[in-house]
Wavefront OBJ file of the C-alpha trace (Angstrom):
o trace
v -78.996 371.900 42.505
v -76.131 370.145 44.256
v -71.966 369.560 44.108
v -72.360 366.744 46.840
v -70.807 363.426 46.671
v -73.049 360.458 47.388
v -72.344 356.949 47.801
v -75.288 354.512 47.136
v -75.495 350.639 47.910
v -77.152 348.363 46.180
v -78.489 350.620 43.166
v -78.921 348.685 40.567
v -82.510 347.784 40.663
v -85.491 348.755 42.954
v -85.357 351.327 45.575
v -81.558 352.177 45.104
v -81.448 352.587 41.756
v -84.817 355.464 42.351
v -82.333 357.079 45.057
v -78.865 357.133 42.383
v -81.085 358.398 39.632
v -82.947 361.374 41.781
v -79.172 362.535 43.573
v -78.284 362.482 39.808
v -81.020 364.930 38.938
v -80.019 367.338 41.896
v -76.237 367.113 40.734
v -74.993 365.168 42.889
v -71.680 363.248 42.285
v -72.478 359.737 42.761
v -70.702 355.917 43.775
v -73.242 353.700 42.874
v -72.277 350.033 43.927
v -73.687 346.571 43.746
v -72.495 343.193 42.811
v -72.734 344.086 38.816
v -73.828 347.519 38.603
v -71.603 347.932 36.060
v -72.964 345.699 34.040
v -76.541 346.318 34.299
v -76.842 349.162 31.714
v -79.378 350.786 34.405
v -77.884 353.736 34.750
v -76.689 355.849 32.311
v -72.837 356.925 31.644
v -72.292 360.416 33.161
v -69.002 362.055 34.739
v -70.791 362.775 37.550
v -71.125 358.838 38.146
v -68.602 355.822 39.404
v -70.094 352.487 38.997
v -68.241 350.078 41.599
v -68.993 346.162 41.594
v -69.016 344.297 44.591
v -70.522 342.289 47.417
v -71.337 344.951 50.103
v -70.484 342.375 52.610
v -67.515 342.699 51.656
v -64.923 345.285 53.602
v -63.047 345.468 49.982
v -66.352 347.214 48.121
v -66.354 349.447 50.724
v -62.762 350.163 50.492
v -63.069 350.890 46.500
v -66.345 352.988 46.980
v -64.723 355.417 49.642
v -61.626 355.684 47.755
v -63.758 356.476 44.062
v -65.688 359.249 45.872
v -62.144 360.335 47.360
v -60.133 360.492 43.849
v -63.077 360.944 41.822
v -64.900 363.896 43.590
v -62.756 365.187 46.642
v -64.794 363.259 49.247
v -68.030 361.509 51.036
v -70.901 363.886 51.939
v -73.433 361.448 51.951
v -73.497 357.680 51.938
v -77.318 355.402 51.828
v -77.349 352.148 53.177
v -79.699 351.121 50.855
v -78.437 347.175 50.122
v -80.508 344.520 51.750
v -82.311 341.216 51.958
v -85.624 340.471 53.284
v -86.379 337.038 54.466
v -89.830 336.525 56.059
v -90.387 333.165 57.469
v -91.343 331.560 61.325
v -88.373 331.843 63.627
v -87.751 328.412 63.490
v -87.473 327.891 59.911
v -84.863 330.548 59.664
v -81.485 328.282 58.465
v -78.085 328.943 59.201
v -77.231 330.157 55.501
v -80.397 332.750 56.283
v -78.905 333.740 59.451
v -75.307 333.898 57.781
v -77.094 335.781 54.369
v -78.335 338.377 56.474
v -75.497 339.127 58.631
v -73.276 339.911 55.007
v -75.656 341.998 53.160
v -77.686 343.402 56.043
v -74.971 344.011 59.266
v -71.490 343.687 57.676
v -72.489 345.761 54.219
v -73.503 348.081 57.053
v -70.359 348.025 59.246
v -68.269 348.487 56.562
v -69.368 351.244 54.591
v -70.715 353.453 57.628
v -66.996 352.750 59.374
v -64.926 353.998 55.912
v -67.279 356.750 55.081
v -67.397 358.284 58.660
v -63.235 358.358 58.611
v -63.217 360.284 55.721
v -66.786 362.346 57.163
v -64.661 363.458 60.354
v -61.936 364.348 58.321
v -63.856 367.114 56.015
v -66.185 367.879 59.639
v -69.111 367.361 57.563
v -71.295 364.275 55.950
v -74.587 362.301 56.588
v -75.190 358.601 56.457
v -78.968 357.473 55.724
v -79.642 353.725 56.988
v -82.634 352.030 54.836
v -84.999 349.997 57.592
v -88.073 348.612 57.861
v -91.201 350.044 59.602
v -91.811 346.644 60.885
v -88.867 347.146 63.563
v -91.481 349.199 65.794
v -94.723 347.707 64.129
v -94.616 343.822 63.783
v -97.579 342.532 61.264
v -98.311 338.725 62.460
v -98.836 338.369 58.457
v -94.913 339.218 58.100
v -92.587 336.807 60.001
v -89.488 338.284 60.055
v -88.068 338.541 63.187
v -84.199 337.805 62.102
v -84.010 340.611 59.537
v -85.759 342.689 62.249
v -83.358 342.033 64.285
v -80.530 343.423 62.385
v -82.544 346.083 61.236
v -83.625 347.252 64.635
v -80.460 347.329 66.121
v -79.570 349.704 63.010
v -82.164 351.946 64.299
v -80.756 351.993 67.605
v -76.830 352.753 66.373
v -78.706 355.594 64.086
v -79.185 357.310 67.656
v -75.609 356.671 69.088
v -73.787 357.180 65.977
v -76.107 360.905 65.950
v -74.884 361.850 69.137
v -71.310 360.255 68.599
v -70.867 362.523 65.652
v -72.399 365.603 66.055
v -69.190 367.118 67.286
v -67.623 366.341 63.941
v -70.459 368.003 61.736
v -71.810 364.567 60.901
v -75.683 363.739 60.812
v -77.290 359.875 60.812
v -80.560 359.264 60.164
v -82.923 356.007 59.053
v -85.398 355.948 56.732
v -88.263 352.803 57.744
v -89.883 351.877 54.504
v -93.057 350.499 54.759
v -93.713 347.996 51.544
v -92.087 349.537 48.820
v -93.095 348.253 45.053
v -89.914 347.013 44.080
v -89.218 343.509 41.906
v -88.786 342.193 45.151
v -92.167 341.592 45.608
v -94.164 339.380 43.120
v -97.366 341.157 41.826
v -99.744 338.313 42.706
v -98.673 339.246 46.504
v -99.391 343.173 45.866
v -102.909 342.558 46.879
v -102.505 341.112 50.169
v -99.327 343.631 50.493
v -101.739 346.776 50.138
v -103.480 345.632 52.909
v -100.574 346.432 55.120
v -100.895 350.006 54.803
v -103.749 352.269 56.350
v -103.465 353.885 52.740
v -104.230 350.449 50.809
v -100.930 351.384 48.730
v -97.816 350.199 47.823
v -95.442 353.059 48.527
v -92.542 353.822 45.176
v -89.426 353.771 44.977
v -89.856 357.288 44.322
v -91.518 358.091 47.583
v -87.828 357.002 49.017
v -86.004 359.069 46.829
v -88.100 361.780 48.111
v -86.971 360.961 51.581
v -83.830 360.788 51.301
v -83.595 364.138 49.626
v -85.522 365.717 52.419
v -83.571 364.372 55.125
v -80.598 365.771 53.021
v -81.689 369.068 52.797
v -83.176 369.384 56.708
v -79.214 369.674 58.063
v -80.818 370.079 61.876
v -82.325 366.493 61.667
v -80.240 363.452 63.396
v -80.887 361.216 65.371
v -84.049 360.869 63.392
v -86.322 357.426 62.544
v -88.393 358.474 59.313
v -91.440 356.081 58.686
v -92.343 356.095 54.866
v -95.203 353.648 55.271
v -98.656 355.459 54.846
v -98.902 355.648 58.336
v -98.243 351.793 59.151
v -96.250 352.626 62.207
v -98.497 354.403 63.619
v -100.760 351.622 64.792
v -103.553 348.981 64.215
v -106.282 350.673 61.250
v -108.160 346.644 60.880
l 1 2 3 4 5 6 7 8 9 10 11 12 13 14 15 16 17 18 19 20 21 22 23 24 25 26 27 28 29 30 31 32 33 34 35 36 37 38 39 40 41 42 43 44 45 46 47 48 49 50 51 52 53 54 55 56 57 58 59 60 61 62 63 64 65 66 67 68 69 70 71 72 73 74 75 76 77 78 79 80 81 82 83 84 85 86 87 88 89 90 91 92 93 94 95 96 97 98 99 100 101 102 103 104 105 106 107 108 109 110 111 112 113 114 115 116 117 118 119 120 121 122 123 124 125 126 127 128 129 130 131 132 133 134 135 136 137 138 139 140 141 142 143 144 145 146 147 148 149 150 151 152 153 154 155 156 157 158 159 160 161 162 163 164 165 166 167 168 169 170 171 172 173 174 175 176 177 178 179 180 181 182 183 184 185 186 187 188 189 190 191 192 193 194 195 196 197 198 199 200 201 202 203 204 205 206 207 208 209 210 211 212 213 214 215 216 217 218 219 220 221 222 223 224 225 226 227 228 229 230 231 232 233 234 235 236 237 238 239 240
């Protein structure tokens, strides 16, 4: 069990909700954020839970989340950058609006949350940042064209290694979980049969699999700069 404090973005559904619940079950204090997390009813009230509504792409949301963690629980020990959107389409079909949406949620959200959380972690000389990425960054799939989101997620993988080195002297670790296809509301049931073929295990991962990976990394105090694949081995090579 833990008395650590975690911030989890995109925490009202899917992977983020599973991570927030898993951390609460381990007695972490949790600051959960999403656009309408306080209205979703997904997380039951708890003295160890603070809900922060807001767009992760706006710096004000990160400011409220970090300030809430400090005011309510005394600091930030873990940041899980989970909030993200995924748009699969041929590269020449992406629109300017697609580009702006992906930048705002996937890149600006990472930047604002991570920068402000690191300020606290450096001051307390402890902390851990876990980013949720995609195994497509290292193992693209012909049937899932997604160069624009991969451009951002792959960049965050590179930043993971850079930040792990930069902040190691301050007692801070940085890791990324590269997810395969995870069974969340993002994927319509009618697409599941195709999606199962994107892993050599021929199944979708679960949100619980992702939560387990976060807990593993947070317990693994000598692991930093790691890209942990939770994809049933899909990143390892061609299987069909």
